[in-house]
N, CA, C and O atoms as a CHARMM CRD file, in Angstrom:
* protein
*
  356
    1    1 MET  N     30.65400  21.46500  -5.86700 PROA 1      0.00000
    2    1 MET  CA    29.22500  21.64400  -5.73200 PROA 1      0.00000
    3    1 MET  C     28.98000  22.59700  -4.55600 PROA 1      0.00000
    4    1 MET  O     29.54600  22.41600  -3.47800 PROA 1      0.00000
    5    2 THR  N     28.15400  23.58800  -4.76600 PROA 2      0.00000
    6    2 THR  CA    27.89000  24.57800  -3.72400 PROA 2      0.00000
    7    2 THR  C     26.80200  24.08800  -2.77500 PROA 2      0.00000
    8    2 THR  O     26.10400  23.11100  -3.04700 PROA 2      0.00000
    9    3 ASP  N     26.68000  24.79500  -1.65700 PROA 3      0.00000
   10    3 ASP  CA    25.63900  24.43900  -0.68900 PROA 3      0.00000
   11    3 ASP  C     24.25000  24.57300  -1.30200 PROA 3      0.00000
   12    3 ASP  O     23.36000  23.77300  -1.01100 PROA 3      0.00000
   13    4 ALA  N     24.06200  25.58200  -2.14900 PROA 4      0.00000
   14    4 ALA  CA    22.76000  25.77400  -2.80000 PROA 4      0.00000
   15    4 ALA  C     22.44600  24.60700  -3.73600 PROA 4      0.00000
   16    4 ALA  O     21.30200  24.16000  -3.81900 PROA 4      0.00000
   17    5 ASP  N     23.47200  24.11600  -4.43900 PROA 5      0.00000
   18    5 ASP  CA    23.27300  22.96100  -5.32900 PROA 5      0.00000
   19    5 ASP  C     22.88300  21.71900  -4.53400 PROA 5      0.00000
   20    5 ASP  O     21.99000  20.96900  -4.92800 PROA 5      0.00000
   21    6 ILE  N     23.56400  21.51600  -3.41500 PROA 6      0.00000
   22    6 ILE  CA    23.26200  20.35500  -2.57500 PROA 6      0.00000
   23    6 ILE  C     21.85200  20.46300  -2.00300 PROA 6      0.00000
   24    6 ILE  O     21.12700  19.47000  -1.95100 PROA 6      0.00000
   25    7 LYS  N     21.46000  21.65900  -1.57600 PROA 7      0.00000
   26    7 LYS  CA    20.11100  21.87100  -1.03200 PROA 7      0.00000
   27    7 LYS  C     19.06000  21.58800  -2.10000 PROA 7      0.00000
   28    7 LYS  O     18.06200  20.92100  -1.82800 PROA 7      0.00000
   29    8 THR  N     19.27900  22.09100  -3.31000 PROA 8      0.00000
   30    8 THR  CA    18.34200  21.86000  -4.41200 PROA 8      0.00000
   31    8 THR  C     18.25000  20.36700  -4.72600 PROA 8      0.00000
   32    8 THR  O     17.16000  19.83200  -4.92700 PROA 8      0.00000
   33    9 MET  N     19.41300  19.69900  -4.76600 PROA 9      0.00000
   34    9 MET  CA    19.42600  18.26600  -5.05400 PROA 9      0.00000
   35    9 MET  C     18.71200  17.49600  -3.94500 PROA 9      0.00000
   36    9 MET  O     17.96500  16.55900  -4.22700 PROA 9      0.00000
   37   10 ALA  N     18.93200  17.87600  -2.69800 PROA 10     0.00000
   38   10 ALA  CA    18.27300  17.20600  -1.57700 PROA 10     0.00000
   39   10 ALA  C     16.76100  17.41600  -1.62700 PROA 10     0.00000
   40   10 ALA  O     15.99500  16.49100  -1.35700 PROA 10     0.00000
   41   11 ASP  N     16.33200  18.62600  -1.97000 PROA 11     0.00000
   42   11 ASP  CA    14.89400  18.89800  -2.08800 PROA 11     0.00000
   43   11 ASP  C     14.26300  18.05700  -3.19100 PROA 11     0.00000
   44   11 ASP  O     13.17500  17.50900  -3.01800 PROA 11     0.00000
   45   12 THR  N     14.95100  17.95700  -4.32400 PROA 12     0.00000
   46   12 THR  CA    14.46000  17.13600  -5.43100 PROA 12     0.00000
   47   12 THR  C     14.42900  15.66600  -5.02400 PROA 12     0.00000
   48   12 THR  O     13.48600  14.94300  -5.34400 PROA 12     0.00000
   49   13 PHE  N     15.46300  15.23700  -4.32100 PROA 13     0.00000
   50   13 PHE  CA    15.54400  13.85300  -3.85000 PROA 13     0.00000
   51   13 PHE  C     14.36300  13.52500  -2.93400 PROA 13     0.00000
   52   13 PHE  O     13.75000  12.46600  -3.06100 PROA 13     0.00000
   53   14 ILE  N     14.05100  14.42700  -2.02100 PROA 14     0.00000
   54   14 ILE  CA    12.93500  14.21100  -1.08500 PROA 14     0.00000
   55   14 ILE  C     11.60300  14.17800  -1.83100 PROA 14     0.00000
   56   14 ILE  O     10.73500  13.36500  -1.51300 PROA 14     0.00000
   57   15 ALA  N     11.43800  15.04900  -2.81300 PROA 15     0.00000
   58   15 ALA  CA    10.20700  15.05000  -3.60500 PROA 15     0.00000
   59   15 ALA  C     10.07500  13.74500  -4.38800 PROA 15     0.00000
   60   15 ALA  O      8.99400  13.16000  -4.45400 PROA 15     0.00000
   61   16 ASP  N     11.18500  13.29100  -4.98300 PROA 16     0.00000
   62   16 ASP  CA    11.17000  12.03000  -5.73100 PROA 16     0.00000
   63   16 ASP  C     10.85500  10.85800  -4.80600 PROA 16     0.00000
   64   16 ASP  O     10.10000   9.95800  -5.17500 PROA 16     0.00000
   65   17 LEU  N     11.42900  10.86800  -3.61000 PROA 17     0.00000
   66   17 LEU  CA    11.17400   9.81600  -2.63800 PROA 17     0.00000
   67   17 LEU  C      9.69300   9.75300  -2.28800 PROA 17     0.00000
   68   17 LEU  O      9.12300   8.66700  -2.18100 PROA 17     0.00000
   69   18 SER  N      9.07800  10.89700  -2.11100 PROA 18     0.00000
   70   18 SER  CA     7.65000  10.95300  -1.78800 PROA 18     0.00000
   71   18 SER  C      6.80300  10.37500  -2.92400 PROA 18     0.00000
   72   18 SER  O      5.85900   9.62200  -2.68200 PROA 18     0.00000
   73   19 ILE  N      7.14000  10.72400  -4.13300 PROA 19     0.00000
   74   19 ILE  CA     6.41100  10.20700  -5.30300 PROA 19     0.00000
   75   19 ILE  C      6.55700   8.69000  -5.38600 PROA 19     0.00000
   76   19 ILE  O      5.57100   7.97700  -5.57200 PROA 19     0.00000
   77   20 LEU  N      7.78200   8.20200  -5.24900 PROA 20     0.00000
   78   20 LEU  CA     8.02500   6.76500  -5.35200 PROA 20     0.00000
   79   20 LEU  C      7.34100   5.98700  -4.23600 PROA 20     0.00000
   80   20 LEU  O      6.81800   4.89600  -4.46500 PROA 20     0.00000
   81   21 ARG  N      7.34400   6.54400  -3.03200 PROA 21     0.00000
   82   21 ARG  CA     6.64800   5.87800  -1.92300 PROA 21     0.00000
   83   21 ARG  C      5.15600   5.78300  -2.18900 PROA 21     0.00000
   84   21 ARG  O      4.53400   4.75800  -1.90700 PROA 21     0.00000
   85   22 SER  N      4.57400   6.86000  -2.73600 PROA 22     0.00000
   86   22 SER  CA     3.13200   6.81800  -3.00400 PROA 22     0.00000
   87   22 SER  C      2.81200   5.75600  -4.05600 PROA 22     0.00000
   88   22 SER  O      1.79800   5.06400  -3.95400 PROA 22     0.00000
   89   23 TYR  N      3.67500   5.62700  -5.06400 PROA 23     0.00000
   90   23 TYR  CA     3.48000   4.56500  -6.05900 PROA 23     0.00000
   91   23 TYR  C      3.63200   3.18400  -5.41400 PROA 23     0.00000
   92   23 TYR  O      2.86900   2.26700  -5.72000 PROA 23     0.00000
   93   24 ALA  N      4.61300   3.03600  -4.52700 PROA 24     0.00000
   94   24 ALA  CA     4.83100   1.74000  -3.86600 PROA 24     0.00000
   95   24 ALA  C      3.64300   1.36900  -2.99200 PROA 24     0.00000
   96   24 ALA  O      3.21500   0.21500  -2.98800 PROA 24     0.00000
   97   25 ILE  N      3.11300   2.32000  -2.26000 PROA 25     0.00000
   98   25 ILE  CA     1.95200   2.05400  -1.40700 PROA 25     0.00000
   99   25 ILE  C      0.76700   1.61100  -2.24500 PROA 25     0.00000
  100   25 ILE  O      0.07400   0.65300  -1.90200 PROA 25     0.00000
  101   26 ARG  N      0.53600   2.31900  -3.35200 PROA 26     0.00000
  102   26 ARG  CA    -0.58600   1.94200  -4.21200 PROA 26     0.00000
  103   26 ARG  C     -0.39300   0.55700  -4.79900 PROA 26     0.00000
  104   26 ARG  O     -1.32400  -0.24900  -4.80600 PROA 26     0.00000
  105   27 ALA  N      0.80600   0.27000  -5.29400 PROA 27     0.00000
  106   27 ALA  CA     1.04500  -0.99500  -5.98200 PROA 27     0.00000
  107   27 ALA  C      1.15600  -2.17800  -5.02400 PROA 27     0.00000
  108   27 ALA  O      0.66600  -3.26700  -5.32600 PROA 27     0.00000
  109   28 ILE  N      1.79300  -1.97600  -3.87500 PROA 28     0.00000
  110   28 ILE  CA     2.05200  -3.09000  -2.96200 PROA 28     0.00000
  111   28 ILE  C      0.93900  -3.25800  -1.92900 PROA 28     0.00000
  112   28 ILE  O      0.37600  -4.34300  -1.78900 PROA 28     0.00000
  113   29 CYS  N      0.62900  -2.20200  -1.22200 PROA 29     0.00000
  114   29 CYS  CA    -0.32800  -2.30600  -0.11100 PROA 29     0.00000
  115   29 CYS  C     -1.77400  -2.29300  -0.57600 PROA 29     0.00000
  116   29 CYS  O     -2.60300  -3.05100  -0.07100 PROA 29     0.00000
  117   30 GLU  N     -2.07500  -1.43200  -1.53700 PROA 30     0.00000
  118   30 GLU  CA    -3.45600  -1.30200  -2.00000 PROA 30     0.00000
  119   30 GLU  C     -3.75200  -2.21200  -3.18300 PROA 30     0.00000
  120   30 GLU  O     -4.90400  -2.34000  -3.59800 PROA 30     0.00000
  121   31 ASP  N     -2.71100  -2.85000  -3.72800 PROA 31     0.00000
  122   31 ASP  CA    -2.85200  -3.76100  -4.86600 PROA 31     0.00000
  123   31 ASP  C     -3.56900  -3.09300  -6.04300 PROA 31     0.00000
  124   31 ASP  O     -4.38500  -3.71500  -6.72300 PROA 31     0.00000
  125   32 THR  N     -3.24700  -1.80800  -6.27000 PROA 32     0.00000
  126   32 THR  CA    -3.82300  -1.04800  -7.37100 PROA 32     0.00000
  127   32 THR  C     -2.76500  -0.88300  -8.45200 PROA 32     0.00000
  128   32 THR  O     -1.70800  -0.31000  -8.18700 PROA 32     0.00000
  129   33 PRO  N     -3.01800  -1.36800  -9.66100 PROA 33     0.00000
  130   33 PRO  CA    -2.00600  -1.23000 -10.70900 PROA 33     0.00000
  131   33 PRO  C     -1.82500   0.23400 -11.12500 PROA 33     0.00000
  132   33 PRO  O     -2.76900   1.02400 -11.11200 PROA 33     0.00000
  133   34 LEU  N     -0.59600   0.56500 -11.49000 PROA 34     0.00000
  134   34 LEU  CA    -0.31000   1.90800 -11.98100 PROA 34     0.00000
  135   34 LEU  C     -0.68600   1.99000 -13.45500 PROA 34     0.00000
  136   34 LEU  O     -0.60200   1.00500 -14.19000 PROA 34     0.00000
  137   35 THR  N     -1.09800   3.17100 -13.86900 PROA 35     0.00000
  138   35 THR  CA    -1.41000   3.38800 -15.28100 PROA 35     0.00000
  139   35 THR  C     -0.10400   3.41400 -16.06700 PROA 35     0.00000
  140   35 THR  O      0.98100   3.46800 -15.48800 PROA 35     0.00000
  141   36 ASP  N     -0.22000   3.37600 -17.39200 PROA 36     0.00000
  142   36 ASP  CA     0.97300   3.43500 -18.23600 PROA 36     0.00000
  143   36 ASP  C      1.74200   4.73600 -18.00400 PROA 36     0.00000
  144   36 ASP  O      2.97200   4.73600 -17.97000 PROA 36     0.00000
  145   37 ALA  N      1.02000   5.83600 -17.84600 PROA 37     0.00000
  146   37 ALA  CA     1.67000   7.12900 -17.60700 PROA 37     0.00000
  147   37 ALA  C      2.38000   7.12600 -16.25600 PROA 37     0.00000
  148   37 ALA  O      3.47800   7.66900 -16.13100 PROA 37     0.00000
  149   38 GLU  N      1.75900   6.51800 -15.24600 PROA 38     0.00000
  150   38 GLU  CA     2.38200   6.44100 -13.92100 PROA 38     0.00000
  151   38 GLU  C      3.61300   5.53400 -13.94100 PROA 38     0.00000
  152   38 GLU  O      4.61400   5.82000 -13.28300 PROA 38     0.00000
  153   39 GLU  N      3.53200   4.45200 -14.69200 PROA 39     0.00000
  154   39 GLU  CA     4.69600   3.56100 -14.83300 PROA 39     0.00000
  155   39 GLU  C      5.86400   4.30100 -15.47800 PROA 39     0.00000
  156   39 GLU  O      7.00600   4.16600 -15.03900 PROA 39     0.00000
  157   40 ALA  N      5.57800   5.08100 -16.51600 PROA 40     0.00000
  158   40 ALA  CA     6.62700   5.85200 -17.17900 PROA 40     0.00000
  159   40 ALA  C      7.20400   6.89600 -16.22600 PROA 40     0.00000
  160   40 ALA  O      8.41800   7.09000 -16.16800 PROA 40     0.00000
  161   41 ASP  N      6.32300   7.56700 -15.47900 PROA 41     0.00000
  162   41 ASP  CA     6.77200   8.56400 -14.51000 PROA 41     0.00000
  163   41 ASP  C      7.62100   7.89900 -13.43200 PROA 41     0.00000
  164   41 ASP  O      8.66700   8.42500 -13.05100 PROA 41     0.00000
  165   42 LYS  N      7.17900   6.75400 -12.94400 PROA 42     0.00000
  166   42 LYS  CA     7.91600   6.02200 -11.91500 PROA 42     0.00000
  167   42 LYS  C      9.32200   5.68700 -12.39000 PROA 42     0.00000
  168   42 LYS  O     10.28900   5.84300 -11.64500 PROA 42     0.00000
  169   43 SER  N      9.43300   5.22700 -13.62700 PROA 43     0.00000
  170   43 SER  CA    10.74500   4.85900 -14.17000 PROA 43     0.00000
  171   43 SER  C     11.67600   6.05600 -14.25300 PROA 43     0.00000
  172   43 SER  O     12.85400   5.95900 -13.91100 PROA 43     0.00000
  173   44 SER  N     11.14800   7.18300 -14.70800 PROA 44     0.00000
  174   44 SER  CA    11.99400   8.36700 -14.83200 PROA 44     0.00000
  175   44 SER  C     12.36100   8.94000 -13.46900 PROA 44     0.00000
  176   44 SER  O     13.49800   9.36500 -13.26400 PROA 44     0.00000
  177   45 VAL  N     11.41100   8.95700 -12.53500 PROA 45     0.00000
  178   45 VAL  CA    11.69200   9.45900 -11.18600 PROA 45     0.00000
  179   45 VAL  C     12.68100   8.52700 -10.48600 PROA 45     0.00000
  180   45 VAL  O     13.57400   8.99600  -9.78000 PROA 45     0.00000
  181   46 MET  N     12.53200   7.21200 -10.67200 PROA 46     0.00000
  182   46 MET  CA    13.42700   6.24000 -10.05200 PROA 46     0.00000
  183   46 MET  C     14.86000   6.42400 -10.53200 PROA 46     0.00000
  184   46 MET  O     15.79600   6.33300  -9.73700 PROA 46     0.00000
  185   47 ALA  N     15.03900   6.67900 -11.81800 PROA 47     0.00000
  186   47 ALA  CA    16.38800   6.90000 -12.35300 PROA 47     0.00000
  187   47 ALA  C     17.03600   8.10600 -11.67100 PROA 47     0.00000
  188   47 ALA  O     18.19700   8.03700 -11.26700 PROA 47     0.00000
  189   48 GLY  N     16.30400   9.19600 -11.54200 PROA 48     0.00000
  190   48 GLY  CA    16.83400  10.37800 -10.87000 PROA 48     0.00000
  191   48 GLY  C     17.08700  10.13200  -9.39700 PROA 48     0.00000
  192   48 GLY  O     18.06100  10.63800  -8.84000 PROA 48     0.00000
  193   49 TYR  N     16.22000   9.35800  -8.75800 PROA 49     0.00000
  194   49 TYR  CA    16.35700   9.03000  -7.34200 PROA 49     0.00000
  195   49 TYR  C     17.67800   8.31600  -7.07800 PROA 49     0.00000
  196   49 TYR  O     18.39200   8.65800  -6.13600 PROA 49     0.00000
  197   50 TRP  N     18.00800   7.31000  -7.91900 PROA 50     0.00000
  198   50 TRP  CA    19.25900   6.56300  -7.73100 PROA 50     0.00000
  199   50 TRP  C     20.46000   7.47500  -7.91300 PROA 50     0.00000
  200   50 TRP  O     21.39400   7.44400  -7.11100 PROA 50     0.00000
  201   51 VAL  N     20.44000   8.29200  -8.97000 PROA 51     0.00000
  202   51 VAL  CA    21.58500   9.17100  -9.25200 PROA 51     0.00000
  203   51 VAL  C     21.76100  10.19500  -8.13600 PROA 51     0.00000
  204   51 VAL  O     22.86600  10.38200  -7.62600 PROA 51     0.00000
  205   52 GLN  N     20.68600  10.84700  -7.76300 PROA 52     0.00000
  206   52 GLN  CA    20.77200  11.87600  -6.71900 PROA 52     0.00000
  207   52 GLN  C     21.19400  11.27200  -5.38400 PROA 52     0.00000
  208   52 GLN  O     22.00500  11.85400  -4.66300 PROA 52     0.00000
  209   53 GLY  N     20.65200  10.12500  -5.06200 PROA 53     0.00000
  210   53 GLY  CA    21.01100   9.46800  -3.80900 PROA 53     0.00000
  211   53 GLY  C     22.48400   9.12200  -3.74200 PROA 53     0.00000
  212   53 GLY  O     23.12900   9.32800  -2.71400 PROA 53     0.00000
  213   54 ARG  N     23.01600   8.60000  -4.83100 PROA 54     0.00000
  214   54 ARG  CA    24.44600   8.26500  -4.87300 PROA 54     0.00000
  215   54 ARG  C     25.29200   9.53700  -4.76300 PROA 54     0.00000
  216   54 ARG  O     26.31600   9.54600  -4.08000 PROA 54     0.00000
  217   55 LEU  N     24.86400  10.61100  -5.43700 PROA 55     0.00000
  218   55 LEU  CA    25.60600  11.87400  -5.34700 PROA 55     0.00000
  219   55 LEU  C     25.55500  12.46000  -3.94000 PROA 55     0.00000
  220   55 LEU  O     26.47000  13.17200  -3.52600 PROA 55     0.00000
  221   56 LEU  N     24.49500  12.16200  -3.21200 PROA 56     0.00000
  222   56 LEU  CA    24.37000  12.63700  -1.83200 PROA 56     0.00000
  223   56 LEU  C     25.09600  11.71600  -0.84300 PROA 56     0.00000
  224   56 LEU  O     25.08200  11.96300   0.36300 PROA 56     0.00000
  225   57 GLY  N     25.73000  10.65300  -1.35800 PROA 57     0.00000
  226   57 GLY  CA    26.54000   9.77800  -0.52100 PROA 57     0.00000
  227   57 GLY  C     25.80500   8.60100   0.07800 PROA 57     0.00000
  228   57 GLY  O     26.31100   7.97300   1.00800 PROA 57     0.00000
  229   58 LEU  N     24.61800   8.28200  -0.43200 PROA 58     0.00000
  230   58 LEU  CA    23.84700   7.15500   0.08800 PROA 58     0.00000
  231   58 LEU  C     24.20600   5.87800  -0.66100 PROA 58     0.00000
  232   58 LEU  O     24.48500   5.90700  -1.86000 PROA 58     0.00000
  233   59 THR  N     24.19600   4.76500   0.05000 PROA 59     0.00000
  234   59 THR  CA    24.46200   3.47500  -0.58300 PROA 59     0.00000
  235   59 THR  C     23.17100   2.93200  -1.18700 PROA 59     0.00000
  236   59 THR  O     22.08600   3.46800  -0.95800 PROA 59     0.00000
  237   60 PHE  N     23.30900   1.86300  -1.95800 PROA 60     0.00000
  238   60 PHE  CA    22.14400   1.20400  -2.53800 PROA 60     0.00000
  239   60 PHE  C     21.19000   0.75300  -1.42900 PROA 60     0.00000
  240   60 PHE  O     19.97800   0.94100  -1.53300 PROA 60     0.00000
  241   61 ASN  N     21.74500   0.15500  -0.36500 PROA 61     0.00000
  242   61 ASN  CA    20.90700  -0.30800   0.74600 PROA 61     0.00000
  243   61 ASN  C     20.19100   0.85700   1.42700 PROA 61     0.00000
  244   61 ASN  O     19.02400   0.73600   1.79900 PROA 61     0.00000
  245   62 ASP  N     20.88700   1.98700   1.59200 PROA 62     0.00000
  246   62 ASP  CA    20.25700   3.17300   2.17600 PROA 62     0.00000
  247   62 ASP  C     19.06800   3.61700   1.33900 PROA 62     0.00000
  248   62 ASP  O     18.00800   3.94200   1.87400 PROA 62     0.00000
  249   63 LEU  N     19.25000   3.62900   0.02700 PROA 63     0.00000
  250   63 LEU  CA    18.19500   4.09400  -0.87700 PROA 63     0.00000
  251   63 LEU  C     16.98000   3.16400  -0.84200 PROA 63     0.00000
  252   63 LEU  O     15.83900   3.62700  -0.83500 PROA 63     0.00000
  253   64 VAL  N     17.22600   1.87000  -0.82000 PROA 64     0.00000
  254   64 VAL  CA    16.11600   0.90900  -0.76000 PROA 64     0.00000
  255   64 VAL  C     15.39300   1.03700   0.57400 PROA 64     0.00000
  256   64 VAL  O     14.16400   1.05400   0.62200 PROA 64     0.00000
  257   65 ARG  N     16.16300   1.12900   1.65700 PROA 65     0.00000
  258   65 ARG  CA    15.56400   1.25300   2.99000 PROA 65     0.00000
  259   65 ARG  C     14.71200   2.51000   3.09000 PROA 65     0.00000
  260   65 ARG  O     13.60200   2.47000   3.62300 PROA 65     0.00000
  261   66 LEU  N     15.22900   3.63000   2.57700 PROA 66     0.00000
  262   66 LEU  CA    14.46400   4.87600   2.59500 PROA 66     0.00000
  263   66 LEU  C     13.17500   4.75700   1.79800 PROA 66     0.00000
  264   66 LEU  O     12.11500   5.21800   2.22400 PROA 66     0.00000
  265   67 LEU  N     13.28600   4.13500   0.64100 PROA 67     0.00000
  266   67 LEU  CA    12.12700   4.02300  -0.24300 PROA 67     0.00000
  267   67 LEU  C     10.99400   3.23400   0.40200 PROA 67     0.00000
  268   67 LEU  O      9.83300   3.63400   0.31200 PROA 67     0.00000
  269   68 PHE  N     11.31600   2.12600   1.04600 PROA 68     0.00000
  270   68 PHE  CA    10.26900   1.25800   1.58800 PROA 68     0.00000
  271   68 PHE  C      9.94300   1.52400   3.05100 PROA 68     0.00000
  272   68 PHE  O      9.08100   0.85500   3.62100 PROA 68     0.00000
  273   69 GLN  N     10.61700   2.49000   3.66600 PROA 69     0.00000
  274   69 GLN  CA    10.32900   2.82800   5.06300 PROA 69     0.00000
  275   69 GLN  C      8.88500   3.30900   5.18600 PROA 69     0.00000
  276   69 GLN  O      8.49500   4.28500   4.54300 PROA 69     0.00000
  277   70 GLY  N      8.10200   2.63300   6.00000 PROA 70     0.00000
  278   70 GLY  CA     6.71400   3.01200   6.21100 PROA 70     0.00000
  279   70 GLY  C      5.73800   2.49100   5.16900 PROA 70     0.00000
  280   70 GLY  O      4.53500   2.72800   5.27900 PROA 70     0.00000
  281   71 VAL  N      6.23600   1.78400   4.16000 PROA 71     0.00000
  282   71 VAL  CA     5.34500   1.26500   3.12000 PROA 71     0.00000
  283   71 VAL  C      4.64000  -0.00400   3.59600 PROA 71     0.00000
  284   71 VAL  O      3.43100  -0.15200   3.41700 PROA 71     0.00000
  285   72 PHE  N      5.39000  -0.90500   4.19400 PROA 72     0.00000
  286   72 PHE  CA     4.81900  -2.16200   4.63200 PROA 72     0.00000
  287   72 PHE  C      4.22500  -2.00600   6.02300 PROA 72     0.00000
  288   72 PHE  O      4.82600  -1.36500   6.88500 PROA 72     0.00000
  289   73 PRO  N      3.04600  -2.58600   6.25200 PROA 73     0.00000
  290   73 PRO  CA     2.47300  -2.52900   7.60100 PROA 73     0.00000
  291   73 PRO  C      3.34400  -3.33000   8.57600 PROA 73     0.00000
  292   73 PRO  O      4.02100  -4.28000   8.18300 PROA 73     0.00000
  293   74 HSD  N      3.31500  -2.94100   9.82100 PROA 74     0.00000
  294   74 HSD  CA     4.09200  -3.65500  10.82500 PROA 74     0.00000
  295   74 HSD  C      3.50800  -5.05200  11.00800 PROA 74     0.00000
  296   74 HSD  O      2.29100  -5.21000  11.10600 PROA 74     0.00000
  297   75 PRO  N      4.37400  -6.06400  11.05400 PROA 75     0.00000
  298   75 PRO  CA     3.86200  -7.41700  11.24100 PROA 75     0.00000
  299   75 PRO  C      3.30500  -7.58700  12.64800 PROA 75     0.00000
  300   75 PRO  O      3.78800  -6.98200  13.60400 PROA 75     0.00000
  301   76 SER  N      2.29900  -8.40600  12.75000 PROA 76     0.00000
  302   76 SER  CA     1.74200  -8.67000  14.07400 PROA 76     0.00000
  303   76 SER  C      2.70600  -9.57800  14.82300 PROA 76     0.00000
  304   76 SER  O      3.41500 -10.38500  14.22300 PROA 76     0.00000
  305   77 ARG  N      2.71900  -9.43600  16.10400 PROA 77     0.00000
  306   77 ARG  CA     3.60700 -10.23900  16.93500 PROA 77     0.00000
  307   77 ARG  C      2.81000 -11.39400  17.53800 PROA 77     0.00000
  308   77 ARG  O      1.63900 -11.24300  17.88600 PROA 77     0.00000
  309   78 CYS  N      3.45300 -12.52500  17.65100 PROA 78     0.00000
  310   78 CYS  CA     2.75400 -13.71500  18.12300 PROA 78     0.00000
  311   78 CYS  C      2.71900 -13.83100  19.64400 PROA 78     0.00000
  312   78 CYS  O      1.88800 -14.56200  20.18300 PROA 78     0.00000
  313   79 GLY  N      3.59900 -13.13000  20.34000 PROA 79     0.00000
  314   79 GLY  CA     3.61800 -13.21100  21.79000 PROA 79     0.00000
  315   79 GLY  C      4.68700 -14.14200  22.33000 PROA 79     0.00000
  316   79 GLY  O      4.78700 -14.32800  23.54300 PROA 79     0.00000
  317   80 CYS  N      5.49300 -14.73500  21.44700 PROA 80     0.00000
  318   80 CYS  CA     6.58100 -15.59000  21.90800 PROA 80     0.00000
  319   80 CYS  C      7.64900 -14.73100  22.59000 PROA 80     0.00000
  320   80 CYS  O      7.62800 -13.51000  22.43400 PROA 80     0.00000
  321   81 PRO  N      8.56800 -15.31800  23.33000 PROA 81     0.00000
  322   81 PRO  CA     9.59900 -14.52500  24.02400 PROA 81     0.00000
  323   81 PRO  C     10.40700 -13.61900  23.07900 PROA 81     0.00000
  324   81 PRO  O     10.77600 -12.50700  23.45600 PROA 81     0.00000
  325   82 THR  N     10.67800 -14.08800  21.86600 PROA 82     0.00000
  326   82 THR  CA    11.43700 -13.26900  20.91500 PROA 82     0.00000
  327   82 THR  C     10.63700 -12.03800  20.51600 PROA 82     0.00000
  328   82 THR  O     11.18000 -10.93400  20.49400 PROA 82     0.00000
  329   83 CYS  N      9.36100 -12.20700  20.20200 PROA 83     0.00000
  330   83 CYS  CA     8.51800 -11.06400  19.81600 PROA 83     0.00000
  331   83 CYS  C      8.33700 -10.10200  20.98000 PROA 83     0.00000
  332   83 CYS  O      8.36900  -8.88700  20.78700 PROA 83     0.00000
  333   84 ARG  N      8.14800 -10.62100  22.17000 PROA 84     0.00000
  334   84 ARG  CA     8.00500  -9.74900  23.34000 PROA 84     0.00000
  335   84 ARG  C      9.27800  -8.95600  23.57600 PROA 84     0.00000
  336   84 ARG  O      9.22200  -7.78200  23.94200 PROA 84     0.00000
  337   85 SER  N     10.42900  -9.59200  23.36900 PROA 85     0.00000
  338   85 SER  CA    11.71100  -8.90700  23.54000 PROA 85     0.00000
  339   85 SER  C     11.85500  -7.78800  22.52500 PROA 85     0.00000
  340   85 SER  O     12.35300  -6.71400  22.86000 PROA 85     0.00000
  341   86 ARG  N     11.42800  -8.02000  21.28600 PROA 86     0.00000
  342   86 ARG  CA    11.50500  -6.98200  20.25100 PROA 86     0.00000
  343   86 ARG  C     10.61400  -5.79000  20.59200 PROA 86     0.00000
  344   86 ARG  O     10.98100  -4.64400  20.33500 PROA 86     0.00000
  345   87 LEU  N      9.45600  -6.05700  21.16400 PROA 87     0.00000
  346   87 LEU  CA     8.55300  -4.97500  21.52600 PROA 87     0.00000
  347   87 LEU  C      9.14300  -4.09400  22.61800 PROA 87     0.00000
  348   87 LEU  O      8.91100  -2.88500  22.63400 PROA 87     0.00000
  349   88 GLN  N      9.89800  -4.68700  23.52200 PROA 88     0.00000
  350   88 GLN  CA    10.48200  -3.93700  24.63400 PROA 88     0.00000
  351   88 GLN  C     11.66500  -3.10200  24.19900 PROA 88     0.00000
  352   88 GLN  O     11.97100  -2.09600  24.83900 PROA 88     0.00000
  353   89 SER  N     12.34600  -3.49100  23.12000 PROA 89     0.00000
  354   89 SER  CA    13.53000  -2.73100  22.68200 PROA 89     0.00000
  355   89 SER  C     13.20200  -1.70200  21.64600 PROA 89     0.00000
  356   89 SER  O     14.09100  -0.98800  21.18200 PROA 89     0.00000
């Protein structure tokens, strides 16, 4: 695989990641159902995302972490010593 092929695959991977994140935000955070066309698009983009990610050397956990990074709001902290310690680190 040439450098140009890897660059093209990485660009496609990033575009797919952006699409999937926007669907996740709508479905999870905004509680807005996807249309049938969006569901079909999500399925096809997701299939390519997994394949491209694996070809780029990412693990399943890496792919899931990337997909949901920034999707969920940060949990509020209660102020206990454990939460305060997490805020400092």
